[in-house]
C-alpha positions in Angstrom: 0.0 0.0 0.0 1.6 3.3 -1.0 2.2 5.9 1.7 0.3 9.2 1.5 -1.9 7.8 -1.3 -4.8 10.0 -0.1 -2.8 13.1 0.7 -3.4 16.3 -1.4 -0.9 19.0 -2.3 -0.4 21.8 0.1 -1.5 24.3 -2.5 -5.1 23.1 -2.0 -5.0 23.7 1.7 -5.6 26.6 4.1 -2.6 26.5 6.4 -4.2 28.4 9.2 -5.8 26.2 12.0 -9.4 26.5 13.0 -9.0 28.6 16.1 -12.7 28.2 17.0 -12.3 24.4 17.2 -9.6 24.6 19.9 -10.4 24.3 23.5 -14.1 24.6 23.0 -16.7 22.9 25.1 -16.3 20.2 27.7 -13.2 18.0 28.1 -13.5 14.3 27.3 -11.2 11.4 27.3 -9.9 9.9 24.0 -12.2 7.2 22.7 -12.6 5.1 19.5 -15.3 6.7 17.4 -16.6 4.9 14.3 -16.2 6.9 11.1 -17.3 6.3 7.5 -15.4 8.7 5.3 -15.4 9.3 1.5 -12.7 10.6 -0.7 -12.8 11.1 -4.5 -12.1 7.4 -5.1 -12.4 5.5 -1.8 -14.7 4.7 1.1 -13.0 4.2 4.4 -14.5 2.9 7.7 -12.9 2.3 11.0 -12.3 4.0 14.4 -10.9 7.5 15.0 -9.1 7.9 18.4 -10.4 11.4 19.4 -11.6 13.4 22.3 -15.1 15.0 22.2 -17.1 15.5 19.1 -16.0 14.1 15.7 -16.7 17.4 14.0 -14.5 19.3 16.5 -11.6 16.8 15.9 -11.8 17.1 12.2 -12.0 20.9 12.3 -8.7 21.1 14.1 -7.2 20.2 10.6 -4.7 17.9 12.2 -3.9 14.2 11.3 -6.2 11.9 13.3 -5.1 8.4 14.5 -7.3 5.6 13.1 -7.6 1.9 13.6 -9.4 -1.2 12.3 -9.6 0.5 8.9 -11.4 -1.1 5.9 -11.7 0.4 2.5 -13.3 -0.1 -0.9 -13.8 1.9 -4.2 -16.7 4.4 -3.9 -18.2 3.0 -7.1 -19.1 -0.2 -5.2 -17.1 -2.4 -7.6 -15.4 -4.2 -4.7 -16.4 -4.9 -1.0 -14.7 -3.4 2.0 -11.4 -5.1 2.8 -8.9 -4.6 5.6 -6.3 -1.8 5.2 -3.9 -2.4 8.1 -1.3 0.0 6.7 -3.5 3.1 7.3 -2.7 4.4 10.8 -3.8 8.1 10.5 -6.2 10.2 8.4 -5.7 13.8 7.2 -9.1 15.6 7.4 -8.2 17.5 4.1 -8.5 14.2 2.2 -12.1 13.6 3.3 -14.8 15.0 1.2 -17.6 13.9 3.5 -17.9 11.9 6.7 -21.0 10.1 7.8 -21.5 10.7 11.5 -23.7 8.5 13.7 -25.1 9.1 17.2 -21.8 7.7 18.7 -19.8 10.4 17.0 -20.4 12.8 19.8 -20.5 12.5 23.6 -24.0 12.2 25.1 -25.8 15.5 25.3 -28.5 16.6 27.6 -31.8 17.8 26.1 -30.9 21.4 27.0 -27.5 21.0 25.2 -29.2 19.6 22.1 -31.6 22.6 21.9 -28.8 25.0 22.5 -27.1 23.8 19.2 -30.2 24.9 17.3 -31.4 27.9 19.2 -31.9 31.1 17.2 -31.0 29.2 14.0 -33.1 28.7 10.9 -33.4 25.4 9.1 -32.8 25.3 5.4 -33.3 22.2 3.2 -30.4 22.2 0.6 -28.6 20.3 -2.0 -24.8 20.6 -1.7 -22.5 19.9 -4.7 -19.3 18.4 -3.4 -18.0 16.6 -6.5 -18.3 13.7 -7.2 -21.1 13.7 -4.5 -24.4 15.5 -3.9 -25.7 15.9 -0.4 -29.3 16.6 0.3 -30.4 17.5 3.8 -30.9 20.3 6.4 -28.5 22.9 7.6 -29.0 25.3 10.5 -27.9 28.9 10.0 -28.0 32.0 12.1 -30.6 34.6 11.0 -29.4 36.7 8.1 -27.1 34.0 6.8 -28.3 32.7 3.5 -27.4 29.1 2.4 -25.3 30.5 -0.5 -23.0 32.0 2.1 -21.8 28.5 2.8 -19.5 28.9 -0.2 -17.7 31.8 1.6 -14.4 31.2 3.4 -15.1 29.9 6.9 -13.3 29.1 10.1 -14.9 25.7 10.5 -13.8 23.2 7.9 -16.7 20.7 8.2 -20.3 21.6 7.9 -22.9 19.3 9.6 -25.9 18.4 7.4 -28.8 16.6 9.2 -31.5 14.3 8.0 -29.2 13.9 5.0 -28.4 11.5 2.2 -25.2 11.3 0.2 -25.5 10.5 -3.5 -23.0 9.4 -6.1 -25.0 9.9 -9.3 -28.4 8.3 -8.4 -26.9 5.9 -5.9 -26.8 6.6 -2.2 -23.4 5.9 -0.6 -22.4 5.0 3.0 -24.4 3.5 5.8 -28.2 4.2 5.1 -28.9 4.2 8.8 -26.6 7.3 9.4 -28.4 10.5 8.5 -25.9 13.2 9.6 -23.2 14.1 7.1 -20.1 16.3 7.7 -19.2 18.1 4.5 -15.7 19.4 3.8 -16.3 23.0 2.7 -13.1 23.1 0.7 -14.8 20.8 -1.7 -18.1 22.6 -1.8 -18.9 23.9 -5.3 -22.7 24.6 -5.2 -25.6 25.3 -2.8 -29.3 25.1 -3.8 -32.3 25.3 -1.6 -34.5 22.3 -2.4 -37.7 20.6 -1.5 -36.4 17.4 0.2 -39.4 15.4 -0.9 -38.7 16.0 -4.6 -35.0 16.9 -4.3 -35.8 19.7 -6.8 -35.1 23.4 -6.3 -37.5 25.1 -3.9 -39.9 27.6 -5.6 -39.2 31.2 -4.9 -41.6 33.0 -2.5 -43.5 36.0 -3.9 -42.5 39.5 -3.0 -39.4 41.6 -3.2 -36.2 41.6 -1.1 -36.3 43.9 1.9 -33.4 46.0 0.7 -29.8 46.3 1.7 -26.6 45.2 0.1 -26.1 41.4 -0.3 -22.8 39.6 -0.4 -23.5 38.9 -4.1 -23.7 42.7 -4.7 -20.4 43.3 -3.0 -18.6 40.7 -5.1 -19.6 42.5 -8.4 
């Protein structure tokens, strides 16, 4: 197995660490968290040795120790097989990560609500070639979904009640409905009706005024 077969060139990376992901929240002991990650060509499953939330660990933009790794081509042409030579994972190489309930420490009901308080739910389709993610994102008031294409401190964006598609085929574990999307790969954002997976119809009326981020970019 070649070394660094997943690693991308430094020119494609943001060298600055995600300061917001450091030292945030409660302190937890390191534990093995199951992950299901997709690159441009491979699906990898196994355990990440991390502390706290999976998303926080990935957003540190540092190599993560992994164990019990299995891999397979994303096109489904071969089954998952053992990959004992893989001992660490660079978050930059992951386009999306499917995150189950065990990917974060147990939260109280108050803590769960705090993650969504004062946020607005948007049903979106995210283009992260070669994948398309359809699900729900929670944004602060005044933040339109298209702003997800802007440069951001956090590298991975959580999408809930989500499905990851490769063409017309869903990929990953169908029982996992939260997807962490690497924003470095994000190429398009569209508001959709999740029932039809088609673009949502525009509401009648005119904008309330003001200068949008699209206006500033012209």
